[in-house]
The first five atom37 places (N, CA, C, CB, O) and aatype in JSON, in Angstrom:
{
  "aatype": [12, 0, 2, 10, 7, 0, 9, 19, 3, 16, 16, 2, 10, 16, 3, 0, 3, 17, 0, 6, 9, 3, 11, 7, 13, 15, 11, 0, 10, 3, 6, 10, 0, 3, 1, 3, 14, 19, 5, 13, 10, 3, 9, 19, 16, 0, 18, 13, 14, 8, 0, 19, 10, 6, 19, 9, 11, 3, 6, 8, 4, 15, 11, 17, 2, 15, 10, 16, 1, 15, 15, 16, 11, 15, 16, 10, 5, 16, 9, 19, 1, 1, 5, 0, 11, 1, 6, 15, 2, 6, 10],
  "atom_mask": [
    [1, 1, 1, 1, 1],
    [1, 1, 1, 1, 1],
    [1, 1, 1, 1, 1],
    [1, 1, 1, 1, 1],
    [1, 1, 1, 0, 1],
    [1, 1, 1, 1, 1],
    [1, 1, 1, 1, 1],
    [1, 1, 1, 1, 1],
    [1, 1, 1, 1, 1],
    [1, 1, 1, 1, 1],
    [1, 1, 1, 1, 1],
    [1, 1, 1, 1, 1],
    [1, 1, 1, 1, 1],
    [1, 1, 1, 1, 1],
    [1, 1, 1, 1, 1],
    [1, 1, 1, 1, 1],
    [1, 1, 1, 1, 1],
    [1, 1, 1, 1, 1],
    [1, 1, 1, 1, 1],
    [1, 1, 1, 1, 1],
    [1, 1, 1, 1, 1],
    [1, 1, 1, 1, 1],
    [1, 1, 1, 1, 1],
    [1, 1, 1, 0, 1],
    [1, 1, 1, 1, 1],
    [1, 1, 1, 1, 1],
    [1, 1, 1, 1, 1],
    [1, 1, 1, 1, 1],
    [1, 1, 1, 1, 1],
    [1, 1, 1, 1, 1],
    [1, 1, 1, 1, 1],
    [1, 1, 1, 1, 1],
    [1, 1, 1, 1, 1],
    [1, 1, 1, 1, 1],
    [1, 1, 1, 1, 1],
    [1, 1, 1, 1, 1],
    [1, 1, 1, 1, 1],
    [1, 1, 1, 1, 1],
    [1, 1, 1, 1, 1],
    [1, 1, 1, 1, 1],
    [1, 1, 1, 1, 1],
    [1, 1, 1, 1, 1],
    [1, 1, 1, 1, 1],
    [1, 1, 1, 1, 1],
    [1, 1, 1, 1, 1],
    [1, 1, 1, 1, 1],
    [1, 1, 1, 1, 1],
    [1, 1, 1, 1, 1],
    [1, 1, 1, 1, 1],
    [1, 1, 1, 1, 1],
    [1, 1, 1, 1, 1],
    [1, 1, 1, 1, 1],
    [1, 1, 1, 1, 1],
    [1, 1, 1, 1, 1],
    [1, 1, 1, 1, 1],
    [1, 1, 1, 1, 1],
    [1, 1, 1, 1, 1],
    [1, 1, 1, 1, 1],
    [1, 1, 1, 1, 1],
    [1, 1, 1, 1, 1],
    [1, 1, 1, 1, 1],
    [1, 1, 1, 1, 1],
    [1, 1, 1, 1, 1],
    [1, 1, 1, 1, 1],
    [1, 1, 1, 1, 1],
    [1, 1, 1, 1, 1],
    [1, 1, 1, 1, 1],
    [1, 1, 1, 1, 1],
    [1, 1, 1, 1, 1],
    [1, 1, 1, 1, 1],
    [1, 1, 1, 1, 1],
    [1, 1, 1, 1, 1],
    [1, 1, 1, 1, 1],
    [1, 1, 1, 1, 1],
    [1, 1, 1, 1, 1],
    [1, 1, 1, 1, 1],
    [1, 1, 1, 1, 1],
    [1, 1, 1, 1, 1],
    [1, 1, 1, 1, 1],
    [1, 1, 1, 1, 1],
    [1, 1, 1, 1, 1],
    [1, 1, 1, 1, 1],
    [1, 1, 1, 1, 1],
    [1, 1, 1, 1, 1],
    [1, 1, 1, 1, 1],
    [1, 1, 1, 1, 1],
    [1, 1, 1, 1, 1],
    [1, 1, 1, 1, 1],
    [1, 1, 1, 1, 1],
    [1, 1, 1, 1, 1],
    [1, 1, 1, 1, 1]
  ],
  "atom_positions": [
    [[288.62, 22.51, -17.81], [289.27, 22.75, -19.08], [288.65, 21.83, -20.12], [290.81, 22.53, -18.97], [288.42, 20.66, -19.84]],
    [[288.39, 22.34, -21.3], [287.79, 21.56, -22.37], [288.77, 20.57, -22.95], [287.26, 22.48, -23.46], [289.97, 20.85, -23.07]],
    [[288.26, 19.41, -23.3], [289.06, 18.4, -23.97], [288.79, 18.52, -25.46], [288.74, 16.96, -23.44], [287.74, 18.1, -25.95]],
    [[289.74, 19.08, -26.19], [289.53, 19.33, -27.61], [289.62, 18.05, -28.43], [290.53, 20.33, -28.12], [288.93, 17.94, -29.44]],
    [[290.44, 17.1, -28.04], [290.56, 15.85, -28.76], [291.06, 16.06, -30.18], [0.0, 0.0, 0.0], [291.77, 17.03, -30.46]],
    [[290.7, 15.15, -31.05], [291.13, 15.2, -32.44], [290.26, 16.16, -33.23], [291.1, 13.79, -33.07], [289.09, 16.38, -32.91]],
    [[290.84, 16.72, -34.27], [290.08, 17.58, -35.18], [289.15, 16.68, -35.98], [291.03, 18.41, -36.13], [289.6, 15.7, -36.57]],
    [[287.88, 17.0, -36.0], [286.88, 16.14, -36.61], [286.82, 16.33, -38.13], [285.53, 16.41, -36.0], [286.76, 15.35, -38.88]],
    [[286.82, 17.57, -38.58], [286.68, 17.84, -40.01], [287.8, 18.78, -40.45], [285.28, 18.45, -40.34], [287.81, 19.95, -40.09]],
    [[288.72, 18.26, -41.24], [289.86, 19.05, -41.7], [289.65, 19.6, -43.1], [291.12, 18.21, -41.66], [290.56, 20.21, -43.68]],
    [[288.48, 19.41, -43.65], [288.21, 19.76, -45.04], [288.57, 21.19, -45.39], [286.76, 19.54, -45.34], [289.2, 21.44, -46.42]],
    [[288.19, 22.13, -44.56], [288.39, 23.54, -44.89], [289.67, 24.14, -44.33], [287.24, 24.33, -44.39], [289.91, 25.34, -44.47]],
    [[290.51, 23.32, -43.7], [291.75, 23.85, -43.13], [292.8, 24.01, -44.24], [292.29, 22.91, -42.02], [293.08, 23.09, -45.01]],
    [[293.35, 25.19, -44.3], [294.38, 25.49, -45.29], [295.76, 25.22, -44.67], [294.28, 26.96, -45.79], [295.87, 24.93, -43.49]],
    [[296.8, 25.34, -45.5], [298.16, 25.2, -44.98], [298.45, 26.26, -43.92], [299.18, 25.31, -46.12], [299.14, 26.0, -42.94]],
    [[297.9, 27.45, -44.12], [298.08, 28.53, -43.15], [297.39, 28.18, -41.82], [297.53, 29.86, -43.71], [297.91, 28.47, -40.75]],
    [[296.23, 27.55, -41.91], [295.53, 27.12, -40.7], [296.36, 26.1, -39.93], [294.14, 26.54, -41.05], [296.51, 26.19, -38.71]],
    [[296.9, 25.13, -40.65], [297.72, 24.1, -40.01], [298.97, 24.71, -39.39], [298.11, 23.01, -41.02], [299.42, 24.29, -38.33]],
    [[299.53, 25.7, -40.05], [300.71, 26.37, -39.51], [300.38, 27.03, -38.17], [301.26, 27.42, -40.51], [301.17, 26.98, -37.23]],
    [[299.2, 27.66, -38.09], [298.78, 28.29, -36.84], [298.52, 27.25, -35.75], [297.52, 29.13, -37.07], [298.89, 27.45, -34.59]],
    [[297.89, 26.15, -36.13], [297.64, 25.07, -35.16], [298.97, 24.55, -34.63], [296.83, 23.91, -35.81], [299.15, 24.39, -33.43]],
    [[299.9, 24.28, -35.55], [301.22, 23.78, -35.15], [301.95, 24.78, -34.27], [302.07, 23.46, -36.38], [302.59, 24.41, -33.28]],
    [[301.85, 26.06, -34.63], [302.53, 27.11, -33.86], [301.96, 27.17, -32.44], [302.39, 28.49, -34.55], [302.71, 27.26, -31.47]],
    [[300.64, 27.11, -32.33], [300.01, 27.14, -31.01], [300.35, 25.92, -30.18], [0.0, 0.0, 0.0], [300.6, 26.03, -28.98]],
    [[300.37, 24.77, -30.82], [300.71, 23.53, -30.13], [302.17, 23.56, -29.67], [300.46, 22.31, -31.04], [302.48, 23.2, -28.54]],
    [[303.04, 24.01, -30.56], [304.46, 24.09, -30.22], [304.71, 25.07, -29.08], [305.28, 24.51, -31.45], [305.5, 24.8, -28.18]],
    [[304.03, 26.21, -29.12], [304.19, 27.22, -28.06], [303.73, 26.66, -26.73], [303.41, 28.5, -28.4], [304.39, 26.84, -25.7]],
    [[302.59, 25.99, -26.74], [302.07, 25.4, -25.51], [303.03, 24.34, -24.96], [300.68, 24.77, -25.76], [303.25, 24.28, -23.75]],
    [[303.59, 23.53, -25.84], [304.54, 22.52, -25.39], [305.82, 23.15, -24.84], [304.88, 21.57, -26.53], [306.36, 22.69, -23.84]],
    [[306.3, 24.2, -25.5], [307.5, 24.89, -25.01], [307.27, 25.46, -23.62], [307.9, 26.01, -25.98], [308.13, 25.34, -22.75]],
    [[306.12, 26.07, -23.41], [305.8, 26.64, -22.1], [305.68, 25.54, -21.05], [304.5, 27.45, -22.17], [306.13, 25.7, -19.91]],
    [[305.06, 24.43, -21.43], [304.92, 23.31, -20.5], [306.28, 22.7, -20.16], [304.0, 22.24, -21.09], [306.52, 22.33, -19.01]],
    [[307.16, 22.6, -21.13], [308.49, 22.05, -20.89], [309.24, 22.86, -19.84], [309.3, 22.0, -22.19], [309.96, 22.3, -19.02]],
    [[309.07, 24.17, -19.88], [309.72, 25.03, -18.89], [309.06, 24.9, -17.52], [309.68, 26.49, -19.36], [309.74, 24.91, -16.49]],
    [[307.74, 24.79, -17.51], [306.98, 24.79, -16.27], [306.99, 23.42, -15.58], [305.56, 25.22, -16.54], [307.14, 23.34, -14.36]],
    [[306.82, 22.34, -16.37], [306.7, 20.99, -15.8], [307.27, 19.97, -16.78], [305.22, 20.66, -15.46], [306.54, 19.4, -17.58]],
    [[308.59, 19.75, -16.72], [309.24, 18.84, -17.67], [308.68, 17.42, -17.66], [310.7, 18.79, -17.38], [308.65, 16.77, -18.7]],
    [[308.24, 16.94, -16.51], [307.71, 15.58, -16.43], [306.39, 15.47, -17.19], [307.52, 15.15, -14.97], [306.18, 14.53, -17.95]],
    [[305.51, 16.44, -16.98], [304.24, 16.43, -17.71], [304.49, 16.61, -19.21], [303.3, 17.54, -17.17], [303.82, 15.98, -20.03]],
    [[305.44, 17.46, -19.56], [305.8, 17.65, -20.96], [306.2, 16.32, -21.58], [306.95, 18.67, -21.1], [305.74, 15.97, -22.67]],
    [[307.06, 15.57, -20.88], [307.51, 14.28, -21.41], [306.34, 13.32, -21.54], [308.59, 13.68, -20.5], [306.26, 12.59, -22.53]],
    [[305.44, 13.3, -20.57], [304.26, 12.44, -20.65], [303.42, 12.75, -21.88], [303.41, 12.58, -19.39], [302.99, 11.84, -22.59]],
    [[303.19, 14.03, -22.13], [302.35, 14.43, -23.26], [303.03, 14.14, -24.59], [302.0, 15.92, -23.16], [302.41, 13.59, -25.5]],
    [[304.29, 14.5, -24.7], [305.0, 14.25, -25.95], [305.11, 12.75, -26.21], [306.41, 14.89, -25.91], [305.0, 12.31, -27.36]],
    [[305.32, 11.97, -25.16], [305.39, 10.51, -25.32], [304.06, 9.94, -25.79], [305.8, 9.85, -24.0], [304.03, 8.97, -26.55]],
    [[302.96, 10.54, -25.35], [301.65, 10.07, -25.8], [301.47, 10.27, -27.3], [300.54, 10.81, -25.04], [300.85, 9.44, -27.97]],
    [[302.02, 11.35, -27.83], [301.9, 11.63, -29.26], [302.97, 10.91, -30.1], [302.0, 13.11, -29.5], [302.68, 10.43, -31.19]],
    [[304.18, 10.84, -29.57], [305.31, 10.32, -30.34], [306.13, 9.32, -29.52], [306.21, 11.48, -30.81], [307.3, 9.58, -29.24]],
    [[305.55, 8.18, -29.14], [306.24, 7.28, -28.21], [307.58, 6.77, -28.73], [305.36, 6.11, -27.91], [308.56, 6.75, -27.99]],
    [[307.63, 6.36, -29.97], [308.88, 5.8, -30.5], [309.95, 6.88, -30.67], [308.62, 5.11, -31.83], [311.13, 6.63, -30.41]],
    [[309.56, 8.03, -31.11], [310.51, 9.13, -31.29], [311.11, 9.56, -29.95], [309.84, 10.32, -31.98], [312.31, 9.83, -29.87]],
    [[310.28, 9.62, -28.92], [310.77, 10.02, -27.6], [311.79, 9.02, -27.09], [309.61, 10.15, -26.59], [312.84, 9.4, -26.57]],
    [[311.5, 7.73, -27.25], [312.45, 6.72, -26.79], [313.78, 6.83, -27.52], [311.86, 5.32, -26.98], [314.84, 6.68, -26.92]],
    [[313.72, 7.08, -28.81], [314.96, 7.23, -29.57], [315.76, 8.44, -29.11], [314.65, 7.34, -31.07], [316.98, 8.37, -28.99]],
    [[315.08, 9.53, -28.87], [315.77, 10.74, -28.4], [316.41, 10.5, -27.04], [314.79, 11.94, -28.32], [317.55, 10.89, -26.8]],
    [[315.67, 9.85, -26.16], [316.22, 9.57, -24.83], [317.44, 8.67, -24.94], [315.15, 8.93, -23.93], [318.46, 8.91, -24.29]],
    [[317.35, 7.65, -25.75], [318.51, 6.76, -25.94], [319.7, 7.54, -26.46], [318.16, 5.6, -26.91], [320.81, 7.4, -25.95]],
    [[319.48, 8.36, -27.48], [320.56, 9.15, -28.07], [321.18, 10.11, -27.05], [320.05, 9.92, -29.27], [322.4, 10.24, -26.97]],
    [[320.31, 10.78, -26.29], [320.8, 11.73, -25.29], [321.62, 11.04, -24.22], [319.65, 12.47, -24.66], [322.67, 11.54, -23.8]],
    [[321.14, 9.91, -23.78], [321.88, 9.18, -22.75], [323.25, 8.76, -23.27], [321.09, 7.94, -22.3], [324.24, 8.84, -22.54]],
    [[323.3, 8.33, -24.5], [324.58, 7.87, -25.06], [325.55, 9.02, -25.32], [324.33, 7.11, -26.35], [326.75, 8.87, -25.1]],
    [[325.04, 10.15, -25.78], [325.95, 11.21, -26.22], [326.29, 12.23, -25.15], [325.35, 11.9, -27.38], [327.42, 12.73, -25.13]],
    [[325.36, 12.56, -24.27], [325.6, 13.68, -23.36], [325.69, 13.3, -21.9], [324.51, 14.68, -23.52], [326.35, 13.99, -21.12]],
    [[325.06, 12.24, -21.51], [324.96, 11.92, -20.1], [325.84, 10.75, -19.74], [323.52, 11.64, -19.72], [325.38, 9.77, -19.15]],
    [[327.11, 10.84, -20.1], [328.04, 9.75, -19.85], [328.22, 9.44, -18.38], [329.36, 10.06, -20.47], [328.66, 8.35, -18.02]],
    [[327.9, 10.4, -17.52], [328.06, 10.16, -16.09], [326.99, 9.23, -15.54], [328.03, 11.47, -15.34], [327.16, 8.65, -14.46]],
    [[325.89, 9.07, -16.27], [324.86, 8.14, -15.82], [325.33, 6.71, -16.04], [323.53, 8.4, -16.55], [326.02, 6.42, -17.02]],
    [[324.96, 5.84, -15.15], [325.36, 4.45, -15.3], [324.45, 3.76, -16.3], [325.32, 3.73, -13.95], [323.35, 4.22, -16.59]],
    [[324.92, 2.67, -16.81], [324.12, 1.87, -17.73], [322.85, 1.41, -17.03], [324.94, 0.64, -18.25], [321.78, 1.36, -17.63]],
    [[322.96, 1.07, -15.76], [321.82, 0.6, -14.99], [320.76, 1.68, -14.84], [322.28, 0.14, -13.62], [319.57, 1.4, -15.0]],
    [[321.16, 2.93, -14.54], [320.17, 3.99, -14.37], [319.5, 4.33, -15.7], [320.83, 5.25, -13.77], [318.31, 4.64, -15.74]],
    [[320.27, 4.27, -16.79], [319.7, 4.52, -18.12], [318.67, 3.45, -18.45], [320.8, 4.56, -19.2], [317.58, 3.75, -18.92]],
    [[319.05, 2.21, -18.2], [318.14, 1.1, -18.48], [316.87, 1.23, -17.64], [318.84, -0.26, -18.2], [315.77, 1.0, -18.14]],
    [[317.02, 1.58, -16.38], [315.87, 1.74, -15.49], [314.94, 2.85, -15.98], [316.34, 2.04, -14.07], [313.72, 2.69, -15.97]],
    [[315.52, 3.98, -16.41], [314.72, 5.09, -16.92], [313.93, 4.67, -18.15], [315.62, 6.29, -17.26], [312.73, 4.94, -18.25]],
    [[314.58, 4.0, -19.08], [313.9, 3.56, -20.29], [312.84, 2.52, -19.99], [314.91, 3.01, -21.28], [311.77, 2.53, -20.61]],
    [[313.12, 1.62, -19.05], [312.12, 0.61, -18.69], [310.87, 1.26, -18.1], [312.72, -0.41, -17.7], [309.75, 0.84, -18.39]],
    [[311.06, 2.25, -17.28], [309.93, 2.96, -16.69], [309.08, 3.61, -17.77], [310.43, 4.02, -15.69], [307.86, 3.53, -17.74]],
    [[309.73, 4.26, -18.72], [309.0, 4.91, -19.81], [308.26, 3.88, -20.65], [309.96, 5.73, -20.7], [307.1, 4.09, -21.01]],
    [[308.92, 2.78, -20.96], [308.3, 1.74, -21.77], [307.11, 1.12, -21.04], [309.32, 0.64, -22.13], [306.06, 0.9, -21.65]],
    [[307.26, 0.85, -19.74], [306.13, 0.29, -18.97], [304.95, 1.25, -18.95], [306.57, -0.02, -17.53], [303.8, 0.84, -19.11]],
    [[305.24, 2.53, -18.75], [304.18, 3.54, -18.72], [303.46, 3.59, -20.06], [304.76, 4.93, -18.36], [302.23, 3.68, -20.11]],
    [[304.23, 3.55, -21.15], [303.62, 3.6, -22.47], [302.82, 2.33, -22.75], [304.7, 3.79, -23.55], [301.73, 2.4, -23.33]],
    [[303.34, 1.18, -22.36], [302.62, -0.08, -22.56], [301.3, -0.07, -21.8], [303.47, -1.27, -22.11], [300.29, -0.56, -22.3]],
    [[301.31, 0.48, -20.59], [300.08, 0.56, -19.79], [299.06, 1.45, -20.49], [300.39, 1.1, -18.38], [297.88, 1.12, -20.54]],
    [[299.53, 2.59, -21.02], [298.62, 3.49, -21.74], [298.01, 2.79, -22.94], [299.36, 4.75, -22.2], [296.8, 2.87, -23.18]],
    [[298.87, 2.08, -23.71], [298.39, 1.43, -24.92], [297.41, 0.31, -24.58], [299.57, 0.88, -25.72], [296.44, 0.11, -25.31]],
    [[297.64, -0.43, -23.48], [296.71, -1.5, -23.11], [295.38, -0.94, -22.63], [297.33, -2.38, -22.01], [294.34, -1.59, -22.81]],
    [[295.39, 0.25, -22.04], [294.14, 0.88, -21.61], [293.32, 1.37, -22.79], [294.43, 2.04, -20.67], [292.11, 1.56, -22.67]],
    [[293.97, 1.58, -23.93], [293.26, 2.07, -25.12], [292.51, 0.94, -25.82], [294.25, 2.73, -26.09], [291.6, 1.2, -26.6]],
    [[292.89, -0.32, -25.55], [292.26, -1.45, -26.24], [290.87, -1.72, -25.76], [293.07, -2.68, -26.07], [290.22, -2.65, -26.25]]
  ]
}
């Protein structure tokens, strides 16, 4: 599979082009979320690490009251460690 990476030259991309890119990216993420939620979380966390952590914190507080404080803390620590490892590998 090709690694597309970042868009190199955005000069000629119109708003309509960006809308199509966003639509394709969103569709791919939606399909991945259904197929492999763990990989979906890994990918979304790579793009939006702080936003993902905030969503997880909010979800744990509002909807998952049956989870213990300890399990929530453990889940968040795992995500933070994974993200820190990724960021240190980028240096």
